[in-house]
DSSP file (Angstrom, degrees, kcal/mol; ACC not computed):
  #  RESIDUE AA STRUCTURE BP1 BP2  ACC     N-H-->O    O-->H-N    N-H-->O    O-->H-N    TCO  KAPPA ALPHA  PHI   PSI    X-CA   Y-CA   Z-CA
    1    1 A M     >        0   0    0      0, 0.0     4,-1.0     0, 0.0     3,-0.1   0.000 360.0 360.0 360.0 -34.4    1.9  -64.9   26.7
    2    2 A A  H  >  +     0   0    0      1,-0.2     4,-0.8     2,-0.2     3,-0.3   0.843 360.0  55.9 -69.1 -31.8   -0.1  -64.2   23.6
    3    3 A A  H  4 S+     0   0    0      1,-0.2     3,-0.3     2,-0.2    -1,-0.2   0.825 103.8  54.0 -70.2 -32.0   -3.3  -63.7   25.6
    4    4 A A  H  4 S+     0   0    0      1,-0.2    -1,-0.2    -3,-0.1    -2,-0.2   0.777 103.1  57.4 -73.7 -25.9   -1.7  -61.0   27.8
    5    5 A A  H  < S+     0   0    0     -4,-1.0     2,-0.2    -3,-0.3    -1,-0.2   0.743  95.6  74.6 -79.3 -23.2   -0.7  -58.9   24.8
    6    6 A T     <  -     0   0    0     -4,-0.8     2,-0.4    -3,-0.3     0, 0.0  -0.630  69.6-148.1 -92.2 150.3   -4.2  -58.6   23.3
    7    7 A T        -     0   0    0     -2,-0.2     2,-0.2     0, 0.0    -2,-0.0  -0.903  18.3-118.3-115.9 147.7   -6.8  -56.3   24.8
    8    8 A A        -     0   0    0     -2,-0.4     3,-0.1     1,-0.1     0, 0.0  -0.568  29.2-113.6 -82.7 144.3  -10.5  -57.0   24.7
    9    9 A A        -     0   0    0     -2,-0.2    -1,-0.1     1,-0.1     7,-0.0  -0.445  44.6 -88.4 -72.3 150.4  -12.8  -54.7   22.9
   10   10 A P        -     0   0    0      0, 0.0    -1,-0.1     0, 0.0     6,-0.0  -0.310  31.9-144.2 -60.8 143.7  -15.3  -52.7   25.0
   11   11 A A  S    S+     0   0    0     -3,-0.1     2,-0.3     1,-0.0    -2,-0.1   0.811  73.6  22.7 -83.2 -31.2  -18.5  -54.6   25.5
   12   12 A T  S  > S-     0   0    0      1,-0.1     4,-1.9     0, 0.0     5,-0.1  -0.836  77.5-110.0-133.4 169.0  -21.0  -51.7   25.5
   13   13 A A  H  > S+     0   0    0     -2,-0.3     4,-2.4     1,-0.2     5,-0.2   0.850 118.2  56.0 -66.2 -34.7  -21.3  -48.1   24.3
   14   14 A A  H  > S+     0   0    0      1,-0.2     4,-1.8     2,-0.2    -1,-0.2   0.904 107.4  48.2 -64.8 -40.8  -21.1  -46.9   27.8
   15   15 A T  H  > S+     0   0    0      2,-0.2     4,-1.3     1,-0.2    -1,-0.2   0.893 110.6  52.1 -65.8 -38.9  -17.8  -48.6   28.3
   16   16 A A  H  X S+     0   0    0     -4,-1.9     4,-0.6     1,-0.2     3,-0.2   0.904 109.6  48.9 -64.1 -41.9  -16.5  -47.2   25.0
   17   17 A A  H >< S+     0   0    0     -4,-2.4     3,-0.6     1,-0.2    -1,-0.2   0.861 109.9  52.2 -66.2 -35.2  -17.4  -43.7   26.1
   18   18 A A  H 3< S+     0   0    0     -4,-1.8    -1,-0.2     1,-0.2    -2,-0.2   0.779 107.8  51.7 -71.9 -26.4  -15.7  -44.1   29.4
   19   19 A T  H 3< S+     0   0    0     -4,-1.3     2,-0.3    -3,-0.2    -1,-0.2   0.533  99.7  74.1 -91.5  -5.2  -12.4  -45.3   27.8
   20   20 A T  S << S-     0   0    0     -3,-0.6     0, 0.0    -4,-0.6     0, 0.0  -0.735  70.0-140.9-107.1 158.0  -12.0  -42.4   25.4
   21   21 A D  S    S+     0   0    0     -2,-0.3    -1,-0.1     2,-0.1    -4,-0.1   0.633  76.2  94.6 -86.8 -15.7  -10.9  -38.8   26.1
   22   22 A L  S    S-     0   0    0      1,-0.1    -2,-0.2     0, 0.0     2,-0.1  -0.560  79.3-119.5 -80.2 139.2  -13.4  -37.3   23.6
   23   23 A P        -     0   0    0      0, 0.0     2,-0.1     0, 0.0    -1,-0.1  -0.464  27.6-122.9 -73.9 150.0  -16.8  -36.1   24.9
   24   24 A S    >   -     0   0    0     -2,-0.1     3,-1.4     1,-0.1     6,-0.2  -0.438  23.5-107.5 -87.0 166.9  -19.8  -37.8   23.5
   25   25 A A  T 3  S+     0   0    0      1,-0.3    -1,-0.1    -2,-0.1     6,-0.1   0.733 120.7  54.7 -66.1 -21.7  -22.7  -35.9   21.8
   26   26 A N  T 3  S+     0   0    0      4,-0.1     2,-0.4     5,-0.0    -1,-0.3   0.504  81.1 111.0 -88.9  -4.5  -24.8  -36.6   24.8
   27   27 A D    <>  -     0   0    0     -3,-1.4     4,-1.4     1,-0.1     3,-0.4  -0.574  62.5-146.9 -75.6 126.0  -22.3  -35.1   27.3
   28   28 A D  H  > S+     0   0    0     -2,-0.4     4,-2.3     1,-0.2     5,-0.2   0.851  97.0  55.4 -62.8 -37.2  -23.7  -31.8   28.8
   29   29 A T  H  > S+     0   0    0      1,-0.2     4,-2.2     2,-0.2    -1,-0.2   0.836 103.5  55.9 -67.9 -30.8  -20.2  -30.2   29.0
   30   30 A Y  H  > S+     0   0    0     -3,-0.4     4,-1.7    -6,-0.2    -1,-0.2   0.927 109.7  45.0 -65.7 -44.6  -19.7  -30.8   25.3
   31   31 A E  H  X S+     0   0    0     -4,-1.4     4,-2.2     1,-0.2    -2,-0.2   0.908 113.1  50.4 -66.1 -42.1  -22.8  -28.9   24.4
   32   32 A R  H  X S+     0   0    0     -4,-2.3     4,-2.5     1,-0.2    -1,-0.2   0.891 107.9  53.8 -63.5 -38.8  -22.0  -26.1   26.8
   33   33 A G  H  X S+     0   0    0     -4,-2.2     4,-1.8     1,-0.2    -1,-0.2   0.886 109.2  48.2 -62.8 -39.4  -18.5  -25.7   25.4
   34   34 A T  H  X S+     0   0    0     -4,-1.7     4,-2.1     2,-0.2    -1,-0.2   0.912 111.6  49.6 -67.3 -42.8  -19.9  -25.4   21.9
   35   35 A T  H  X S+     0   0    0     -4,-2.2     4,-2.3     1,-0.2    -2,-0.2   0.898 110.4  50.6 -63.8 -40.7  -22.4  -22.7   23.0
   36   36 A M  H  X S+     0   0    0     -4,-2.5     4,-2.0     1,-0.2    -1,-0.2   0.871 107.7  53.9 -65.9 -35.6  -19.7  -20.8   24.8
   37   37 A T  H  X S+     0   0    0     -4,-1.8     4,-2.2     2,-0.2    -2,-0.2   0.925 110.1  46.3 -64.7 -43.6  -17.6  -20.9   21.7
   38   38 A L  H  X S+     0   0    0     -4,-2.1     4,-1.8     1,-0.2    -2,-0.2   0.893 111.7  51.5 -65.3 -39.2  -20.4  -19.4   19.6
   39   39 A K  H  < S+     0   0    0     -4,-2.3    -1,-0.2     1,-0.2    -2,-0.2   0.849 111.5  48.6 -65.3 -32.7  -21.0  -16.8   22.3
   40   40 A T  H  X S+     0   0    0     -4,-2.0     4,-1.0     1,-0.2    -2,-0.2   0.870 110.7  50.0 -73.5 -37.6  -17.3  -15.9   22.2
   41   41 A L  H  X S+     0   0    0     -4,-2.2     4,-2.8     1,-0.2     5,-0.2   0.816  98.2  68.0 -71.9 -30.7  -17.2  -15.7   18.4
   42   42 A K  H  X S+     0   0    0     -4,-1.8     4,-2.3     1,-0.2    -1,-0.2   0.929 102.1  43.6 -60.5 -49.0  -20.2  -13.3   18.1
   43   43 A P  H  > S+     0   0    0      0, 0.0     4,-2.5     0, 0.0    -1,-0.2   0.871 114.3  51.9 -64.1 -33.7  -18.5  -10.3   19.8
   44   44 A I  H  X S+     0   0    0     -4,-1.0     4,-2.4     2,-0.2    -2,-0.2   0.921 110.4  47.6 -66.9 -42.8  -15.4  -10.9   17.8
   45   45 A A  H  X S+     0   0    0     -4,-2.8     4,-2.2     2,-0.2    -1,-0.2   0.890 111.9  50.7 -64.2 -39.2  -17.4  -11.0   14.5
   46   46 A T  H  X S+     0   0    0     -4,-2.3     4,-2.2    -5,-0.2    -2,-0.2   0.923 110.5  49.0 -63.5 -44.1  -19.2   -7.8   15.5
   47   47 A L  H  X S+     0   0    0     -4,-2.5     4,-2.5     1,-0.2    -2,-0.2   0.905 110.3  51.0 -61.9 -42.5  -15.9   -6.1   16.3
   48   48 A A  H  X S+     0   0    0     -4,-2.4     4,-2.3     1,-0.2    -1,-0.2   0.896 109.9  50.2 -62.4 -40.3  -14.5   -7.2   12.9
   49   49 A A  H  X S+     0   0    0     -4,-2.2     4,-2.4     2,-0.2    -1,-0.2   0.897 110.9  49.1 -65.0 -40.4  -17.5   -5.8   11.1
   50   50 A I  H  X S+     0   0    0     -4,-2.2     4,-2.3     2,-0.2    -2,-0.2   0.922 111.9  48.1 -65.8 -44.5  -17.2   -2.5   12.9
   51   51 A L  H  X S+     0   0    0     -4,-2.5     4,-2.2     2,-0.2    -2,-0.2   0.890 111.9  49.9 -64.3 -39.4  -13.5   -2.2   12.1
   52   52 A T  H  X S+     0   0    0     -4,-2.3     4,-2.2     2,-0.2    -2,-0.2   0.924 111.2  48.5 -64.3 -44.5  -14.2   -3.1    8.4
   53   53 A A  H  X S+     0   0    0     -4,-2.4     4,-2.1     1,-0.2    -2,-0.2   0.889 111.1  50.9 -63.5 -39.0  -16.9   -0.5    8.2
   54   54 A T  H  X S+     0   0    0     -4,-2.3     4,-2.4     1,-0.2    -1,-0.2   0.901 109.8  49.8 -64.7 -41.3  -14.6    2.1    9.8
   55   55 A A  H  X S+     0   0    0     -4,-2.2     4,-1.8     2,-0.2    -2,-0.2   0.886 110.3  50.4 -65.5 -38.6  -11.9    1.3    7.3
   56   56 A V  H  < S+     0   0    0     -4,-2.2    -1,-0.2     1,-0.2    -2,-0.2   0.901 113.7  44.9 -66.5 -40.4  -14.3    1.6    4.3
   57   57 A V  H  X S+     0   0    0     -4,-2.1     4,-0.6     1,-0.2    -2,-0.2   0.868 114.2  49.6 -70.7 -36.3  -15.5    5.0    5.6
   58   58 A A  H  X S+     0   0    0     -4,-2.4     4,-1.0     1,-0.2     3,-0.3   0.791  96.5  71.1 -74.9 -28.0  -12.0    6.3    6.3
   59   59 A A  H >X S+     0   0    0     -4,-1.8     3,-1.0     1,-0.2     4,-1.0   0.921  97.3  47.3 -59.6 -48.0  -10.6    5.3    2.9
   60   60 A P  H 34 S+     0   0    0      0, 0.0     3,-0.3     0, 0.0    -1,-0.2   0.832 105.6  61.2 -64.0 -27.3  -12.4    8.0    0.9
   61   61 A A  H 3< S+     0   0    0     -4,-0.6    -2,-0.2    -3,-0.3    -3,-0.1   0.797 101.7  53.1 -67.0 -26.5  -11.3   10.6    3.5
   62   62 A Q  H << S+     0   0    0     -4,-1.0     2,-0.9    -3,-1.0    -1,-0.2   0.771  86.7  90.6 -79.4 -25.9   -7.7    9.8    2.7
   63   63 A A     <  +     0   0    0     -4,-1.0     2,-0.2    -3,-0.3    -1,-0.0  -0.604  60.9 162.9 -74.8 107.3   -8.2   10.4   -1.1
   64   64 A R        +     0   0    0     -2,-0.9    25,-0.1     2,-0.1    -2,-0.1  -0.696  27.5  32.9-119.2 171.5   -7.4   14.1   -1.5
   65   65 A G  S    S-     0   0    0     -2,-0.2     2,-0.4    23,-0.1    25,-0.3  -0.226  83.1 -68.5  82.6-170.2   -6.6   16.3   -4.4
   66   66 A T  E     -A   89   0A   0     23,-2.9    23,-2.8     2,-0.0     2,-0.4  -0.963  34.5-169.6-128.3 140.6   -7.7   16.3   -8.0
   67   67 A T  E     +A   88   0A   0     -2,-0.4     2,-0.4    21,-0.2    21,-0.2  -0.998   6.9 178.5-129.7 129.0   -6.9   13.9  -10.8
   68   68 A I  E     -A   87   0A   0     19,-2.5    19,-2.7    -2,-0.4     2,-0.3  -0.975   9.1-161.4-127.5 147.4   -7.7   14.4  -14.4
   69   69 A T  E     -A   86   0A   0     -2,-0.4     2,-0.4    17,-0.2    17,-0.2  -0.867   7.4-158.8-127.6 158.8   -6.9   12.1  -17.3
   70   70 A A  E     -A   85   0A   0     15,-2.6    15,-2.3    -2,-0.3     2,-0.5  -0.999  14.6-138.9-135.1 137.9   -6.6   12.4  -21.1
   71   71 A T  E     -A   84   0A   0     95,-0.4    95,-0.4    -2,-0.4     2,-0.4  -0.851  22.2-143.8 -94.2 129.6   -6.9    9.6  -23.7
   72   72 A L  E     -A   83   0A   0     11,-2.6    11,-1.3    -2,-0.5     2,-0.3  -0.789  13.5-165.4 -99.5 137.5   -4.3   10.0  -26.5
   73   73 A H  E     -AB  82 164A   0     91,-2.9    91,-2.2    -2,-0.4     9,-0.2  -0.899  28.8 -98.5-119.9 148.0   -5.1    9.0  -30.1
   74   74 A G  E     - B   0 163A   0      7,-1.3    89,-0.3     5,-0.4    88,-0.1  -0.326  33.4-127.1 -67.0 144.6   -2.7    8.5  -32.9
   75   75 A A    >   -     0   0    0     87,-2.5     3,-1.1     3,-0.2     6,-0.2  -0.276  38.8 -89.1 -79.5 174.5   -2.1   11.3  -35.4
   76   76 A A  T 3  S+     0   0    0      1,-0.3    86,-0.1     2,-0.1    -1,-0.1   0.849 129.7  50.1 -56.5 -37.8   -2.4   10.7  -39.2
   77   77 A A  T 3  S+     0   0    0     84,-0.4    -1,-0.3     1,-0.3    85,-0.1   0.710 123.1  31.6 -74.6 -20.1    1.2    9.7  -39.5
   78   78 A F    X   +     0   0    0     -3,-1.1     3,-1.6    83,-0.2    -1,-0.3  -0.549  69.2 164.0-135.1  67.2    0.9    7.2  -36.6
   79   79 A P  T 3  S+     0   0    0      0, 0.0    -5,-0.4     0, 0.0    -1,-0.1   0.729  74.8  54.3 -64.5 -22.9   -2.7    5.9  -36.7
   80   80 A N  T 3  S+     0   0    0     22,-0.1     2,-0.1    -7,-0.1    21,-0.1   0.562  81.5 115.4 -86.9  -8.2   -2.0    3.0  -34.4
   81   81 A A    <   +     0   0    0     -3,-1.6    -7,-1.3    -6,-0.2     2,-0.3  -0.369  38.6 170.3 -65.4 137.3   -0.6    5.1  -31.6
   82   82 A T  E     +AC  73 101A   0     19,-1.8    19,-3.1    -9,-0.2     2,-0.3  -0.886   7.4 133.2-135.7 168.6   -2.5    5.1  -28.4
   83   83 A G  E     -AC  72 100A   0    -11,-1.3   -11,-2.6    -2,-0.3     2,-0.3  -0.991  32.8-123.6 172.1-171.9   -1.8    6.4  -24.9
   84   84 A S  E     -AC  71  99A   0     15,-1.8    15,-2.5    -2,-0.3     2,-0.3  -0.980   6.0-153.1-154.7 161.3   -2.9    8.4  -21.9
   85   85 A A  E     -AC  70  98A   0    -15,-2.3   -15,-2.6    -2,-0.3     2,-0.4  -0.992  11.1-168.1-138.7 145.4   -1.9   11.3  -19.7
   86   86 A K  E     -AC  69  97A   0     11,-3.0    11,-2.4    -2,-0.3     2,-0.4  -0.999   4.7-167.5-138.3 136.5   -2.7   11.9  -16.1
   87   87 A F  E     -AC  68  96A   0    -19,-2.7   -19,-2.5    -2,-0.4     2,-0.4  -0.992   7.0-173.2-125.3 128.5   -2.3   14.9  -13.9
   88   88 A K  E     -AC  67  95A   0      7,-2.6     7,-2.6    -2,-0.4     2,-0.4  -0.973   2.4-175.0-122.1 135.5   -2.7   14.8  -10.1
   89   89 A K  E     +AC  66  94A   0    -23,-2.8   -23,-2.9    -2,-0.4     2,-0.3  -0.995   9.8 168.8-130.9 129.2   -2.7   17.8   -7.8
   90   90 A D  E >   - C   0  93A   0      3,-2.8     3,-1.9    -2,-0.4     2,-0.3  -0.837  69.3 -57.6-138.3  96.5   -2.7   17.6   -4.0
   91   91 A G  T 3  S-     0   0    0     -2,-0.3    -1,-0.0     1,-0.3     0, 0.0  -0.544 121.5 -16.6  66.7-124.9   -2.0   20.9   -2.4
   92   92 A A  T 3  S+     0   0    0     -2,-0.3     2,-0.3    -3,-0.1    -1,-0.3   0.601 118.4  98.5 -86.2 -12.2    1.3   22.1   -3.6
   93   93 A K  E <   -C   90   0A   0     -3,-1.9    -3,-2.8    44,-0.1     2,-0.4  -0.616  51.6-179.6 -80.8 131.0    2.3   18.6   -4.9
   94   94 A R  E     -C   89   0A   0     -2,-0.3    43,-2.5    -5,-0.2    44,-0.4  -0.988   7.3-173.3-131.4 142.3    1.8   18.0   -8.6
   95   95 A E  E     -CD  88 136A   0     -7,-2.6    -7,-2.6    -2,-0.4     2,-0.4  -0.992   2.2-170.4-133.7 142.8    2.4   14.9  -10.7
   96   96 A F  E     +CD  87 135A   0     39,-2.6    39,-2.7    -2,-0.4     2,-0.4  -0.998   5.5 178.9-132.8 136.8    2.2   14.3  -14.4
   97   97 A E  E     +CD  86 134A   0    -11,-2.4   -11,-3.0    -2,-0.4     2,-0.3  -0.999   1.7 174.8-138.6 135.1    2.4   11.0  -16.3
   98   98 A A  E     +CD  85 133A   0     35,-2.3    35,-3.0    -2,-0.4     2,-0.3  -0.992   2.2 179.9-138.0 146.7    2.1   10.3  -20.0
   99   99 A Q  E     -CD  84 132A   0    -15,-2.5   -15,-1.8    -2,-0.3     2,-0.4  -0.997   8.7-165.2-146.9 146.6    2.5    7.2  -22.0
  100  100 A V  E     -CD  83 131A   0     31,-2.2    31,-2.5    -2,-0.3     2,-0.3  -0.987  11.5-174.1-130.5 140.1    2.3    6.2  -25.7
  101  101 A E  E     +C   82   0A   0    -19,-3.1   -19,-1.8    -2,-0.4    29,-0.2  -0.855  55.9  39.2-129.6 164.9    2.1    2.7  -27.1
  102  102 A H  S    S+     0   0    0     26,-0.3    28,-0.2    -2,-0.3    -1,-0.1   0.854  72.4 118.2  66.0  39.7    2.1    1.1  -30.5
  103  103 A V    >   +     0   0    0     26,-2.0     3,-2.2    -3,-0.2    26,-0.2  -0.349  21.0 146.6-125.6  51.4    4.8    3.3  -32.1
  104  104 A R  G >   +     0   0    0      1,-0.3     3,-2.0    24,-0.2    25,-0.2   0.788  65.1  68.5 -60.2 -29.0    7.4    0.6  -32.8
  105  105 A S  G 3  S+     0   0    0      1,-0.3    -1,-0.3    -3,-0.1    -2,-0.0   0.689  99.2  52.3 -64.8 -15.5    8.6    2.4  -35.9
  106  106 A L  G X  S+     0   0    0     -3,-2.2     3,-2.5    20,-0.1    19,-0.3   0.212  77.6 147.8-103.0  13.8    9.9    5.1  -33.5
  107  107 A A  T <  S+     0   0    0     -3,-2.0    19,-0.2     1,-0.3    20,-0.1  -0.242  71.7  16.9 -53.5 131.2   12.0    2.6  -31.3
  108  108 A G  T 3  S+     0   0    0     17,-2.9    -1,-0.3     1,-0.3     2,-0.2   0.345 103.2 114.7  87.1  -5.1   15.1    4.3  -30.0
  109  109 A K    <   -     0   0    0     -3,-2.5    16,-2.7    17,-0.1     2,-0.4  -0.620  65.3-120.0 -97.0 156.5   13.8    7.8  -30.7
  110  110 A R  E     -E  124   0A   0     -2,-0.2    47,-0.6    14,-0.2     2,-0.4  -0.794  22.8-160.8 -95.4 137.7   12.9   10.6  -28.3
  111  111 A L  E     -EF 123 156A   0     12,-3.1    12,-2.6    -2,-0.4     2,-0.4  -0.908   9.1-141.4-114.1 145.7    9.4   12.0  -28.1
  112  112 A T  E     -EF 122 155A   0     43,-3.0    43,-2.7    -2,-0.4     2,-0.5  -0.906   9.3-147.6-110.0 135.7    8.5   15.3  -26.5
  113  113 A V  E     -EF 121 154A   0      8,-3.0     7,-3.2    -2,-0.4     8,-1.1  -0.880  15.0-173.2-105.5 130.4    5.4   15.8  -24.5
  114  114 A F  E     -EF 119 153A   0     39,-2.9    39,-2.4    -2,-0.5     2,-0.5  -0.956   9.5-164.6-121.8 140.6    3.6   19.2  -24.5
  115  115 A V  E >  S-EF 118 152A   0      3,-2.7     3,-2.3    -2,-0.4    37,-0.2  -0.988  81.1 -18.1-124.9 121.5    0.6   20.3  -22.4
  116  116 A H  T 3  S-     0   0    0     35,-2.9    -1,-0.1    -2,-0.5    36,-0.1   0.855 130.3 -52.0  52.0  38.6   -1.2   23.5  -23.5
  117  117 A G  T 3  S+     0   0    0     34,-0.3     2,-0.5     1,-0.2    -1,-0.3   0.349 114.3 117.7  84.8  -6.4    1.9   24.4  -25.6
  118  118 A T  E <   -E  115   0A   0     -3,-2.3    -3,-2.7     1,-0.0     2,-0.3  -0.822  68.6-120.5 -99.8 130.3    4.3   24.0  -22.7
  119  119 A K  E     +E  114   0A   0     -2,-0.5    -5,-0.3    -5,-0.2     3,-0.1  -0.510  30.3 177.7 -68.4 126.8    7.1   21.3  -22.9
  120  120 A V  E     -     0   0A   0     -7,-3.2     2,-0.3     1,-0.4    -1,-0.2   0.808  53.4 -68.2 -97.0 -39.6    6.7   18.9  -20.0
  121  121 A G  E     -E  113   0A   0     -8,-1.1    -8,-3.0    14,-0.0    -1,-0.4  -0.974  44.6 -89.4 169.2-178.6    9.6   16.5  -20.9
  122  122 A T  E     -E  112   0A   0     -2,-0.3     2,-0.3   -10,-0.2   -10,-0.2  -0.843  26.4-164.8-119.5 157.8   10.9   13.9  -23.2
  123  123 A M  E     -E  111   0A   0    -12,-2.6   -12,-3.1    -2,-0.3     2,-0.4  -0.992  18.5-126.0-142.0 148.8   10.6   10.1  -23.3
  124  124 A L  E     -E  110   0A   0     -2,-0.3     2,-0.5     8,-0.3     8,-0.4  -0.796  21.9-128.7 -98.6 131.8   12.5    7.4  -25.1
  125  125 A V        -     0   0    0    -16,-2.7   -17,-2.9    -2,-0.4     6,-0.2  -0.678  27.4-141.7 -80.8 125.7   10.6    4.8  -27.2
  126  126 A G    >   -     0   0    0      4,-3.0     3,-1.9    -2,-0.5   -17,-0.1  -0.193  30.3 -91.2 -79.6 175.3   11.6    1.3  -26.3
  127  127 A G  T 3  S+     0   0    0      1,-0.3   -20,-0.1     2,-0.1    -1,-0.1   0.721 125.4  54.8 -61.5 -24.2   12.0   -1.7  -28.6
  128  128 A L  T 3  S-     0   0    0      2,-0.2   -26,-0.3   -25,-0.0    -1,-0.3   0.418 122.2-102.9 -91.2   1.6    8.4   -2.7  -28.2
  129  129 A G  S <  S+     0   0    0     -3,-1.9   -26,-2.0     1,-0.3     2,-0.4   0.755  79.7 125.6  87.2  25.3    7.1    0.7  -29.2
  130  130 A N        -     0   0    0    -29,-0.2    -4,-3.0   -28,-0.2     2,-0.3  -0.910  33.6-175.6-118.0 145.1    6.2    2.1  -25.8
  131  131 A A  E     -D  100   0A   0    -31,-2.5   -31,-2.2    -2,-0.4     2,-0.4  -0.989   3.1-170.5-138.2 148.0    7.3    5.3  -24.1
  132  132 A H  E     -D   99   0A   0     -8,-0.4     2,-0.4    -2,-0.3    -8,-0.3  -0.999   5.5-170.0-144.1 138.7    6.6    6.7  -20.6
  133  133 A L  E     -D   98   0A   0    -35,-3.0   -35,-2.3    -2,-0.4     2,-0.4  -0.997   3.5-177.3-132.0 131.5    7.2   10.0  -18.8
  134  134 A N  E     +D   97   0A   0     -2,-0.4     2,-0.4   -37,-0.2   -37,-0.2  -0.995   4.4 176.3-125.8 134.1    6.8   10.7  -15.1
  135  135 A R  E     +D   96   0A   0    -39,-2.7   -39,-2.6    -2,-0.4     2,-0.3  -0.995   1.8 175.1-135.4 142.6    7.2   14.1  -13.5
  136  136 A S  E > > -D   95   0A   0     -2,-0.4     5,-1.9   -41,-0.2     3,-0.9  -0.986  34.1-144.7-149.9 136.0    6.7   15.2   -9.9
  137  137 A T  G > 5S+     0   0    0    -43,-2.5     3,-1.7    -2,-0.3   -42,-0.1   0.776 102.0  68.7 -68.5 -24.8    7.3   18.3   -7.9
  138  138 A E  G 3 5S+     0   0    0    -44,-0.4    -1,-0.2     1,-0.3   -43,-0.1   0.787 100.3  48.4 -62.7 -26.1    8.2   16.1   -5.0
  139  139 A L  G < 5S-     0   0    0     -3,-0.9    -1,-0.3     2,-0.1    -2,-0.2   0.296 125.0-104.3 -95.4   8.9   11.3   15.1   -6.9
  140  140 A G  T < 5S+     0   0    0     -3,-1.7     2,-0.2     1,-0.3    -3,-0.2   0.623  76.3 140.1  80.2  13.4   12.1   18.8   -7.7
  141  141 A Q      < -     0   0    0     -5,-1.9     2,-0.4     1,-0.1    -1,-0.3  -0.604  59.0-106.6 -91.2 151.2   10.9   18.5  -11.3
  142  142 A A        +     0   0    0     -2,-0.2    -1,-0.1   -22,-0.1    -6,-0.0  -0.624  38.4 178.1 -76.3 128.0    8.9   21.1  -13.1
  143  143 A V        -     0   0    0     -2,-0.4     3,-0.1    -8,-0.1   -23,-0.1  -0.979  21.6-135.8-131.7 118.1    5.3   20.2  -13.5
  144  144 A P        -     0   0    0      0, 0.0     2,-0.3     0, 0.0   -24,-0.0  -0.264  28.1 -97.5 -71.3 159.8    3.0   22.7  -15.2
  145  145 A Q        -     0   0    0    -51,-0.0     2,-0.4   -58,-0.0   -56,-0.0  -0.605  43.9-162.6 -70.9 134.9   -0.5   23.5  -14.0
  146  146 A V        -     0   0    0     -2,-0.3     2,-0.3    -3,-0.1     3,-0.0  -0.976   9.8-178.2-124.4 136.1   -3.0   21.5  -16.0
  147  147 A T    >   -     0   0    0     -2,-0.4     3,-2.2     1,-0.0    20,-0.2  -0.891  41.8 -78.7-128.6 161.8   -6.8   22.2  -16.2
  148  148 A A  T 3  S+     0   0    0     -2,-0.3     3,-0.1     1,-0.3    -1,-0.0  -0.340 118.1  33.3 -58.0 135.7   -9.7   20.4  -17.9
  149  149 A G  T 3  S+     0   0    0      1,-0.4    -1,-0.3    -3,-0.0     2,-0.1   0.166  83.7 133.1 100.1 -16.9   -9.6   21.3  -21.6
  150  150 A N    <   -     0   0    0     -3,-2.2    17,-3.1    16,-0.1    -1,-0.4  -0.427  53.9-127.6 -66.9 141.9   -5.8   21.5  -21.9
  151  151 A R  E     - G   0 166A   0     15,-0.2   -35,-2.9    16,-0.1     2,-0.5  -0.708  13.3-152.0 -93.2 142.6   -4.5   19.7  -24.9
  152  152 A V  E     -FG 115 165A   0     13,-3.1    13,-1.9    -2,-0.3     2,-0.4  -0.964  15.4-175.8-111.6 127.2   -1.6   17.1  -24.7
  153  153 A N  E     -FG 114 164A   0    -39,-2.4   -39,-2.9    -2,-0.5     2,-0.5  -0.982  12.9-160.9-124.5 137.2    0.6   16.6  -27.8
  154  154 A V  E     +FG 113 163A   0      9,-2.7     8,-3.4    -2,-0.4     9,-1.3  -0.980  22.3 178.1-115.9 123.7    3.3   14.1  -28.2
  155  155 A R  E     -FG 112 161A   0    -43,-2.7   -43,-3.0    -2,-0.5     6,-0.2  -0.872  28.4-116.5-127.6 155.9    5.8   15.0  -31.0
  156  156 A T  E >   -F  111   0A   0      4,-2.4     3,-1.5    -2,-0.3   -45,-0.2  -0.303  44.3 -97.9 -76.5 172.2    9.0   13.6  -32.5
  157  157 A A  T 3  S+     0   0    0    -47,-0.6    -1,-0.1     1,-0.3   -46,-0.1   0.802 128.2  55.4 -62.3 -28.3   12.2   15.6  -32.3
  158  158 A A  T 3  S-     0   0    0      2,-0.1    -1,-0.3     1,-0.0    -3,-0.0   0.546 124.1-106.5 -81.8  -6.7   11.5   16.8  -35.9
  159  159 A G    <   +     0   0    0     -3,-1.5     2,-0.2     1,-0.3    -2,-0.1   0.436  67.1 149.7  99.1  -0.1    8.1   18.1  -34.7
  160  160 A A        -     0   0    0      1,-0.1    -4,-2.4    -5,-0.1     2,-0.4  -0.484  51.6-116.3 -68.8 134.1    5.8   15.5  -36.3
  161  161 A L  E     + G   0 155A   0     -6,-0.2   -84,-0.4    -2,-0.2    -6,-0.2  -0.581  37.1 172.6 -74.2 125.8    2.7   14.9  -34.2
  162  162 A V  E     -     0   0A   0     -8,-3.4   -87,-2.5     1,-0.4     2,-0.3   0.847  64.5  -8.4 -97.6 -50.4    2.6   11.3  -32.9
  163  163 A A  E     -BG  74 154A   0     -9,-1.3    -9,-2.7   -89,-0.3    -1,-0.4  -0.986  60.0-171.9-150.3 154.4   -0.5   11.4  -30.6
  164  164 A T  E     +BG  73 153A   0    -91,-2.2   -91,-2.9    -2,-0.3     2,-0.3  -0.980  10.5 156.3-147.8 156.4   -2.8   14.0  -29.1
  165  165 A G  E     - G   0 152A   0    -13,-1.9   -13,-3.1    -2,-0.3     2,-0.4  -0.969  30.3-117.0-168.2 175.3   -5.6   14.2  -26.6
  166  166 A K  E       G   0 151A   0    -95,-0.4   -95,-0.4    -2,-0.3   -15,-0.2  -0.988 360.0 360.0-132.3 134.2   -7.5   16.6  -24.3
  167  167 A F              0   0    0    -17,-3.1   -98,-0.2    -2,-0.4   -16,-0.1   0.474 360.0 360.0 -71.5 360.0   -7.8   16.7  -20.5
């Protein structure tokens, strides 16, 4: 009974190849299958390259409008203050964004942002000393026209200059 349960190992390489389902390296169909796979992948890779190139060319076409930025520097009373302001215009749509950082001494206070002397809005300084303002005509908010050379001033409610910069 024990002899019937064991199987003998194949005697030759030819017998081993015949007893497995995997093709051998010498099998012609195995080589043809690999060549066909490479031939199939080449058009797919070409198509992927064309689509990628088209996407790269199309991306700049979607970027419309104008964006100008200003770097804000701290005033004498707030020398560590830093920040930025950004204005975007795309047709009739306008967006304005301003932020100030490193003004922890003003935590809990409101700051007013002015562009070219016009009040844009107010922002609240958080506990970490950061304040942020976003305005958009898409949301029905007033956003002034901004041009290169316009000055941005951030002031306290008492009128003290916190940070300033120029577009």
